N, CA, C, O and CB atoms as a CASP TS submission, in Angstrom:
PFRMAT TS
TARGET T0000
AUTHOR 0000-0000-0000
METHOD Language model
MODEL 1
PARENT N/A
ATOM      1  N   MET     1       0.819  -1.173   0.000  1.00  0.00           N
ATOM      2  CA  MET     1       0.000   0.000   0.000  1.00  0.00           C
ATOM      3  C   MET     1       0.873   1.250   0.000  1.00  0.00           C
ATOM      4  O   MET     1       1.933   1.283   0.625  1.00  0.00           O
ATOM      5  CB  MET     1      -0.937  -0.009   1.194  1.00  0.00           C
ATOM      6  N   TRP     2       0.420   2.257  -0.697  1.00  0.00           N
ATOM      7  CA  TRP     2       1.143   3.511  -0.756  1.00  0.00           C
ATOM      8  C   TRP     2       0.516   4.514   0.204  1.00  0.00           C
ATOM      9  O   TRP     2      -0.675   4.411   0.498  1.00  0.00           O
ATOM     10  CB  TRP     2       1.157   4.065  -2.190  1.00  0.00           C
ATOM     11  N   PRO     3       1.275   5.468   0.693  1.00  0.00           N
ATOM     12  CA  PRO     3       0.699   6.516   1.546  1.00  0.00           C
ATOM     13  C   PRO     3      -0.433   7.251   0.815  1.00  0.00           C
ATOM     14  O   PRO     3      -0.335   7.532  -0.379  1.00  0.00           O
ATOM     15  CB  PRO     3       1.796   7.522   1.980  1.00  0.00           C
ATOM     16  N   ASN     4      -1.489   7.550   1.539  1.00  0.00           N
ATOM     17  CA  ASN     4      -2.648   8.281   1.002  1.00  0.00           C
ATOM     18  C   ASN     4      -3.348   7.559  -0.155  1.00  0.00           C
ATOM     19  O   ASN     4      -4.005   8.194  -0.981  1.00  0.00           O
ATOM     20  CB  ASN     4      -2.209   9.650   0.536  1.00  0.00           C
ATOM     21  N   TYR     5      -3.207   6.260  -0.210  1.00  0.00           N
ATOM     22  CA  TYR     5      -3.852   5.487  -1.263  1.00  0.00           C
ATOM     23  C   TYR     5      -4.696   4.394  -0.626  1.00  0.00           C
ATOM     24  O   TYR     5      -4.190   3.575   0.142  1.00  0.00           O
ATOM     25  CB  TYR     5      -2.803   4.882  -2.236  1.00  0.00           C
ATOM     26  N   ALA     6      -5.966   4.385  -0.945  1.00  0.00           N
ATOM     27  CA  ALA     6      -6.853   3.343  -0.424  1.00  0.00           C
ATOM     28  C   ALA     6      -6.862   2.174  -1.410  1.00  0.00           C
ATOM     29  O   ALA     6      -7.066   2.374  -2.608  1.00  0.00           O
ATOM     30  CB  ALA     6      -8.307   3.897  -0.195  1.00  0.00           C
ATOM     31  N   CYS     7      -6.648   0.993  -0.926  1.00  0.00           N
ATOM     32  CA  CYS     7      -6.633  -0.197  -1.768  1.00  0.00           C
ATOM     33  C   CYS     7      -7.996  -0.890  -1.652  1.00  0.00           C
ATOM     34  O   CYS     7      -8.521  -1.048  -0.550  1.00  0.00           O
ATOM     35  CB  CYS     7      -5.468  -1.166  -1.358  1.00  0.00           C
ATOM     36  N   TYR     8      -8.552  -1.292  -2.762  1.00  0.00           N
ATOM     37  CA  TYR     8      -9.883  -1.891  -2.766  1.00  0.00           C
ATOM     38  C   TYR     8      -9.807  -3.321  -3.275  1.00  0.00           C
ATOM     39  O   TYR     8      -9.186  -3.597  -4.301  1.00  0.00           O
ATOM     40  CB  TYR     8     -10.854  -1.064  -3.629  1.00  0.00           C
ATOM     41  N   SER     9     -10.435  -4.207  -2.557  1.00  0.00           N
ATOM     42  CA  SER     9     -10.564  -5.569  -3.052  1.00  0.00           C
ATOM     43  C   SER     9     -11.839  -6.168  -2.482  1.00  0.00           C
ATOM     44  O   SER     9     -12.299  -5.776  -1.409  1.00  0.00           O
ATOM     45  CB  SER     9      -9.323  -6.429  -2.674  1.00  0.00           C
ATOM     46  N   LEU    10     -12.390  -7.098  -3.195  1.00  0.00           N
ATOM     47  CA  LEU    10     -13.615  -7.755  -2.781  1.00  0.00           C
ATOM     48  C   LEU    10     -13.509  -9.209  -3.189  1.00  0.00           C
ATOM     49  O   LEU    10     -13.174  -9.526  -4.330  1.00  0.00           O
ATOM     50  CB  LEU    10     -14.875  -7.076  -3.404  1.00  0.00           C
ATOM     51  N   LEU    11     -13.795 -10.079  -2.257  1.00  0.00           N
ATOM     52  CA  LEU    11     -13.759 -11.508  -2.515  1.00  0.00           C
ATOM     53  C   LEU    11     -15.114 -12.089  -2.165  1.00  0.00           C
ATOM     54  O   LEU    11     -15.638 -11.847  -1.077  1.00  0.00           O
ATOM     55  CB  LEU    11     -12.628 -12.203  -1.711  1.00  0.00           C
ATOM     56  N   VAL    12     -15.681 -12.852  -3.082  1.00  0.00           N
ATOM     57  CA  VAL    12     -16.985 -13.478  -2.866  1.00  0.00           C
ATOM     58  C   VAL    12     -16.851 -14.957  -3.199  1.00  0.00           C
ATOM     59  O   VAL    12     -16.308 -15.321  -4.241  1.00  0.00           O
ATOM     60  CB  VAL    12     -18.106 -12.799  -3.735  1.00  0.00           C
ATOM     61  N   SER    13     -17.345 -15.797  -2.315  1.00  0.00           N
ATOM     62  CA  SER    13     -17.232 -17.238  -2.549  1.00  0.00           C
ATOM     63  C   SER    13     -18.185 -17.695  -3.648  1.00  0.00           C
ATOM     64  O   SER    13     -19.224 -17.081  -3.891  1.00  0.00           O
ATOM     65  CB  SER    13     -17.512 -18.012  -1.256  1.00  0.00           C
ATOM     66  N   GLY    14     -17.809 -18.773  -4.294  1.00  0.00           N
ATOM     67  CA  GLY    14     -18.664 -19.369  -5.311  1.00  0.00           C
ATOM     68  C   GLY    14     -20.000 -19.793  -4.740  1.00  0.00           C
ATOM     69  O   GLY    14     -21.027 -19.684  -5.409  1.00  0.00           O
ATOM     70  N   LYS    15     -19.994 -20.274  -3.510  1.00  0.00           N
ATOM     71  CA  LYS    15     -21.231 -20.698  -2.851  1.00  0.00           C
ATOM     72  C   LYS    15     -22.183 -19.518  -2.693  1.00  0.00           C
ATOM     73  O   LYS    15     -23.378 -19.637  -2.963  1.00  0.00           O
ATOM     74  CB  LYS    15     -20.926 -21.326  -1.475  1.00  0.00           C
ATOM     75  N   LEU    16     -21.650 -18.374  -2.252  1.00  0.00           N
ATOM     76  CA  LEU    16     -22.496 -17.198  -2.091  1.00  0.00           C
ATOM     77  C   LEU    16     -23.044 -16.740  -3.442  1.00  0.00           C
ATOM     78  O   LEU    16     -24.207 -16.352  -3.544  1.00  0.00           O
ATOM     79  CB  LEU    16     -21.711 -16.060  -1.418  1.00  0.00           C
ATOM     80  N   ILE    17     -22.213 -16.786  -4.464  1.00  0.00           N
ATOM     81  CA  ILE    17     -22.662 -16.405  -5.803  1.00  0.00           C
ATOM     82  C   ILE    17     -23.792 -17.322  -6.271  1.00  0.00           C
ATOM     83  O   ILE    17     -24.798 -16.849  -6.801  1.00  0.00           O
ATOM     84  CB  ILE    17     -21.486 -16.452  -6.802  1.00  0.00           C
ATOM     85  N   ARG    18     -23.630 -18.616  -6.077  1.00  0.00           N
ATOM     86  CA  ARG    18     -24.649 -19.571  -6.518  1.00  0.00           C
ATOM     87  C   ARG    18     -25.937 -19.446  -5.714  1.00  0.00           C
ATOM     88  O   ARG    18     -27.031 -19.480  -6.277  1.00  0.00           O
ATOM     89  CB  ARG    18     -24.117 -20.989  -6.412  1.00  0.00           C
ATOM     90  N   GLU    19     -25.805 -19.301  -4.395  1.00  0.00           N
ATOM     91  CA  GLU    19     -26.979 -19.336  -3.525  1.00  0.00           C
ATOM     92  C   GLU    19     -27.662 -17.981  -3.367  1.00  0.00           C
ATOM     93  O   GLU    19     -28.852 -17.928  -3.056  1.00  0.00           O
ATOM     94  CB  GLU    19     -26.586 -19.850  -2.177  1.00  0.00           C
ATOM     95  N   HIS    20     -26.929 -16.885  -3.576  1.00  0.00           N
ATOM     96  CA  HIS    20     -27.493 -15.551  -3.352  1.00  0.00           C
ATOM     97  C   HIS    20     -26.978 -14.556  -4.393  1.00  0.00           C
ATOM     98  O   HIS    20     -26.323 -13.578  -4.033  1.00  0.00           O
ATOM     99  CB  HIS    20     -27.152 -15.058  -1.935  1.00  0.00           C
ATOM    100  N   PRO    21     -27.260 -14.788  -5.663  1.00  0.00           N
ATOM    101  CA  PRO    21     -26.719 -13.906  -6.695  1.00  0.00           C
ATOM    102  C   PRO    21     -27.183 -12.455  -6.556  1.00  0.00           C
ATOM    103  O   PRO    21     -26.419 -11.534  -6.846  1.00  0.00           O
ATOM    104  CB  PRO    21     -27.104 -14.426  -8.052  1.00  0.00           C
ATOM    105  N   GLY    22     -28.412 -12.242  -6.122  1.00  0.00           N
ATOM    106  CA  GLY    22     -28.907 -10.877  -5.943  1.00  0.00           C
ATOM    107  C   GLY    22     -28.151 -10.132  -4.863  1.00  0.00           C
ATOM    108  O   GLY    22     -27.852  -8.946  -5.004  1.00  0.00           O
ATOM    109  N   LEU    23     -27.844 -10.831  -3.789  1.00  0.00           N
ATOM    110  CA  LEU    23     -27.068 -10.234  -2.707  1.00  0.00           C
ATOM    111  C   LEU    23     -25.668  -9.869  -3.193  1.00  0.00           C
ATOM    112  O   LEU    23     -25.160  -8.789  -2.892  1.00  0.00           O
ATOM    113  CB  LEU    23     -26.986 -11.195  -1.509  1.00  0.00           C
ATOM    114  N   VAL    24     -25.053 -10.772  -3.941  1.00  0.00           N
ATOM    115  CA  VAL    24     -23.711 -10.503  -4.482  1.00  0.00           C
ATOM    116  C   VAL    24     -23.752  -9.286  -5.404  1.00  0.00           C
ATOM    117  O   VAL    24     -22.843  -8.455  -5.376  1.00  0.00           O
ATOM    118  CB  VAL    24     -23.165 -11.741  -5.247  1.00  0.00           C
ATOM    119  N   GLU    25     -24.782  -9.180  -6.205  1.00  0.00           N
ATOM    120  CA  GLU    25     -24.912  -8.024  -7.093  1.00  0.00           C
ATOM    121  C   GLU    25     -24.960  -6.730  -6.278  1.00  0.00           C
ATOM    122  O   GLU    25     -24.310  -5.748  -6.636  1.00  0.00           O
ATOM    123  CB  GLU    25     -26.179  -8.154  -7.972  1.00  0.00           C
ATOM    124  N   GLN    26     -25.712  -6.727  -5.203  1.00  0.00           N
ATOM    125  CA  GLN    26     -25.803  -5.528  -4.367  1.00  0.00           C
ATOM    126  C   GLN    26     -24.476  -5.227  -3.660  1.00  0.00           C
ATOM    127  O   GLN    26     -24.105  -4.063  -3.510  1.00  0.00           O
ATOM    128  CB  GLN    26     -26.920  -5.693  -3.332  1.00  0.00           C
ATOM    129  N   ILE    27     -23.777  -6.252  -3.236  1.00  0.00           N
ATOM    130  CA  ILE    27     -22.467  -6.062  -2.601  1.00  0.00           C
ATOM    131  C   ILE    27     -21.500  -5.409  -3.592  1.00  0.00           C
ATOM    132  O   ILE    27     -20.781  -4.475  -3.239  1.00  0.00           O
ATOM    133  CB  ILE    27     -21.894  -7.422  -2.096  1.00  0.00           C
ATOM    134  N   VAL    28     -21.486  -5.900  -4.822  1.00  0.00           N
ATOM    135  CA  VAL    28     -20.596  -5.350  -5.843  1.00  0.00           C
ATOM    136  C   VAL    28     -20.968  -3.897  -6.149  1.00  0.00           C
ATOM    137  O   VAL    28     -20.088  -3.047  -6.276  1.00  0.00           O
ATOM    138  CB  VAL    28     -20.655  -6.202  -7.130  1.00  0.00           C
ATOM    139  N   LYS    29     -22.259  -3.612  -6.267  1.00  0.00           N
ATOM    140  CA  LYS    29     -22.698  -2.243  -6.516  1.00  0.00           C
ATOM    141  C   LYS    29     -22.278  -1.317  -5.375  1.00  0.00           C
ATOM    142  O   LYS    29     -21.849  -0.188  -5.611  1.00  0.00           O
ATOM    143  CB  LYS    29     -24.218  -2.197  -6.703  1.00  0.00           C
ATOM    144  N   THR    30     -22.403  -1.797  -4.146  1.00  0.00           N
ATOM    145  CA  THR    30     -21.992  -1.010  -2.990  1.00  0.00           C
ATOM    146  C   THR    30     -20.497  -0.737  -3.025  1.00  0.00           C
ATOM    147  O   THR    30     -20.054   0.372  -2.728  1.00  0.00           O
ATOM    148  CB  THR    30     -22.368  -1.725  -1.694  1.00  0.00           C
ATOM    149  N   GLN    31     -19.723  -1.748  -3.387  1.00  0.00           N
ATOM    150  CA  GLN    31     -18.272  -1.583  -3.489  1.00  0.00           C
ATOM    151  C   GLN    31     -17.921  -0.543  -4.556  1.00  0.00           C
ATOM    152  O   GLN    31     -17.051   0.301  -4.339  1.00  0.00           O
ATOM    153  CB  GLN    31     -17.596  -2.933  -3.816  1.00  0.00           C
ATOM    154  N   ILE    32     -18.582  -0.603  -5.683  1.00  0.00           N
ATOM    155  CA  ILE    32     -18.334   0.368  -6.757  1.00  0.00           C
ATOM    156  C   ILE    32     -18.660   1.777  -6.276  1.00  0.00           C
ATOM    157  O   ILE    32     -17.897   2.710  -6.525  1.00  0.00           O
ATOM    158  CB  ILE    32     -19.169   0.023  -8.015  1.00  0.00           C
ATOM    159  N   ASN    33     -19.786   1.937  -5.591  1.00  0.00           N
ATOM    160  CA  ASN    33     -20.148   3.261  -5.071  1.00  0.00           C
ATOM    161  C   ASN    33     -19.139   3.757  -4.046  1.00  0.00           C
ATOM    162  O   ASN    33     -18.823   4.947  -4.016  1.00  0.00           O
ATOM    163  CB  ASN    33     -21.540   3.223  -4.446  1.00  0.00           C
ATOM    164  N   ALA    34     -18.636   2.875  -3.218  1.00  0.00           N
ATOM    165  CA  ALA    34     -17.631   3.257  -2.226  1.00  0.00           C
ATOM    166  C   ALA    34     -16.342   3.719  -2.911  1.00  0.00           C
ATOM    167  O   ALA    34     -15.727   4.694  -2.482  1.00  0.00           O
ATOM    168  CB  ALA    34     -17.337   2.077  -1.277  1.00  0.00           C
ATOM    169  N   ILE    35     -15.943   3.035  -3.953  1.00  0.00           N
ATOM    170  CA  ILE    35     -14.738   3.427  -4.695  1.00  0.00           C
ATOM    171  C   ILE    35     -14.939   4.790  -5.352  1.00  0.00           C
ATOM    172  O   ILE    35     -14.054   5.644  -5.298  1.00  0.00           O
ATOM    173  CB  ILE    35     -14.383   2.364  -5.764  1.00  0.00           C
ATOM    174  N   LYS    36     -16.106   4.995  -5.977  1.00  0.00           N
ATOM    175  CA  LYS    36     -16.390   6.294  -6.598  1.00  0.00           C
ATOM    176  C   LYS    36     -16.332   7.402  -5.552  1.00  0.00           C
ATOM    177  O   LYS    36     -15.763   8.464  -5.803  1.00  0.00           O
ATOM    178  CB  LYS    36     -17.776   6.282  -7.290  1.00  0.00           C
ATOM    179  N   TYR    37     -16.910   7.162  -4.394  1.00  0.00           N
ATOM    180  CA  TYR    37     -16.885   8.167  -3.330  1.00  0.00           C
ATOM    181  C   TYR    37     -15.450   8.460  -2.913  1.00  0.00           C
ATOM    182  O   TYR    37     -15.059   9.618  -2.766  1.00  0.00           O
ATOM    183  CB  TYR    37     -17.710   7.695  -2.115  1.00  0.00           C
ATOM    184  N   ALA    38     -14.677   7.408  -2.727  1.00  0.00           N
ATOM    185  CA  ALA    38     -13.289   7.581  -2.290  1.00  0.00           C
ATOM    186  C   ALA    38     -12.486   8.387  -3.304  1.00  0.00           C
ATOM    187  O   ALA    38     -11.694   9.249  -2.923  1.00  0.00           O
ATOM    188  CB  ALA    38     -12.627   6.220  -2.064  1.00  0.00           C
ATOM    189  N   VAL    39     -12.682   8.116  -4.583  1.00  0.00           N
ATOM    190  CA  VAL    39     -11.958   8.835  -5.630  1.00  0.00           C
ATOM    191  C   VAL    39     -12.339  10.322  -5.612  1.00  0.00           C
ATOM    192  O   VAL    39     -11.498  11.189  -5.853  1.00  0.00           O
ATOM    193  CB  VAL    39     -12.256   8.215  -7.023  1.00  0.00           C
ATOM    194  N   GLU    40     -13.598  10.599  -5.327  1.00  0.00           N
ATOM    195  CA  GLU    40     -14.076  11.986  -5.319  1.00  0.00           C
ATOM    196  C   GLU    40     -13.736  12.721  -4.025  1.00  0.00           C
ATOM    197  O   GLU    40     -13.835  13.947  -3.972  1.00  0.00           O
ATOM    198  CB  GLU    40     -15.574  12.014  -5.534  1.00  0.00           C
ATOM    199  N   HIS    41     -13.337  11.996  -2.983  1.00  0.00           N
ATOM    200  CA  HIS    41     -13.051  12.589  -1.682  1.00  0.00           C
ATOM    201  C   HIS    41     -11.725  12.074  -1.126  1.00  0.00           C
ATOM    202  O   HIS    41     -11.658  11.574  -0.003  1.00  0.00           O
ATOM    203  CB  HIS    41     -14.187  12.293  -0.700  1.00  0.00           C
ATOM    204  N   LEU    42     -10.683  12.206  -1.926  1.00  0.00           N
ATOM    205  CA  LEU    42      -9.387  11.620  -1.581  1.00  0.00           C
ATOM    206  C   LEU    42      -8.840  12.099  -0.233  1.00  0.00           C
ATOM    207  O   LEU    42      -8.341  11.295   0.554  1.00  0.00           O
ATOM    208  CB  LEU    42      -8.389  11.937  -2.663  1.00  0.00           C
ATOM    209  N   ASP    43      -8.933  13.387   0.031  1.00  0.00           N
ATOM    210  CA  ASP    43      -8.386  13.904   1.291  1.00  0.00           C
ATOM    211  C   ASP    43      -9.096  13.304   2.497  1.00  0.00           C
ATOM    212  O   ASP    43      -8.458  12.902   3.470  1.00  0.00           O
ATOM    213  CB  ASP    43      -8.496  15.427   1.332  1.00  0.00           C
ATOM    214  N   GLU    44     -10.406  13.248   2.425  1.00  0.00           N
ATOM    215  CA  GLU    44     -11.194  12.672   3.524  1.00  0.00           C
ATOM    216  C   GLU    44     -10.866  11.201   3.723  1.00  0.00           C
ATOM    217  O   GLU    44     -10.686  10.749   4.854  1.00  0.00           O
ATOM    218  CB  GLU    44     -12.696  12.839   3.255  1.00  0.00           C
ATOM    219  N   VAL    45     -10.787  10.467   2.649  1.00  0.00           N
ATOM    220  CA  VAL    45     -10.483   9.039   2.728  1.00  0.00           C
ATOM    221  C   VAL    45      -9.076   8.803   3.263  1.00  0.00           C
ATOM    222  O   VAL    45      -8.852   7.874   4.039  1.00  0.00           O
ATOM    223  CB  VAL    45     -10.636   8.386   1.354  1.00  0.00           C
ATOM    224  N   ALA    46      -8.136   9.635   2.852  1.00  0.00           N
ATOM    225  CA  ALA    46      -6.749   9.490   3.314  1.00  0.00           C
ATOM    226  C   ALA    46      -6.665   9.692   4.818  1.00  0.00           C
ATOM    227  O   ALA    46      -5.872   9.027   5.486  1.00  0.00           O
ATOM    228  CB  ALA    46      -5.826  10.492   2.594  1.00  0.00           C
ATOM    229  N   GLU    47      -7.474  10.603   5.366  1.00  0.00           N
ATOM    230  CA  GLU    47      -7.468  10.826   6.813  1.00  0.00           C
ATOM    231  C   GLU    47      -7.975   9.605   7.564  1.00  0.00           C
ATOM    232  O   GLU    47      -7.446   9.250   8.617  1.00  0.00           O
ATOM    233  CB  GLU    47      -8.318  12.044   7.167  1.00  0.00           C
ATOM    234  N   VAL    48      -8.992   8.971   7.022  1.00  0.00           N
ATOM    235  CA  VAL    48      -9.589   7.800   7.687  1.00  0.00           C
ATOM    236  C   VAL    48      -8.601   6.653   7.655  1.00  0.00           C
ATOM    237  O   VAL    48      -8.897   5.569   8.158  1.00  0.00           O
ATOM    238  CB  VAL    48     -10.929   7.383   7.009  1.00  0.00           C
TER
END
């Protein structure tokens, strides 16, 4: 990791994908929104 850089990763099991695809879709959408927010608010995210 680099200073002032937030690293993003998401891991979802195959079982969760098979058994709850709608939930996985929402998790991925939430992750994408979080990344967009972080990119738009770099200073705030770096402080956290």
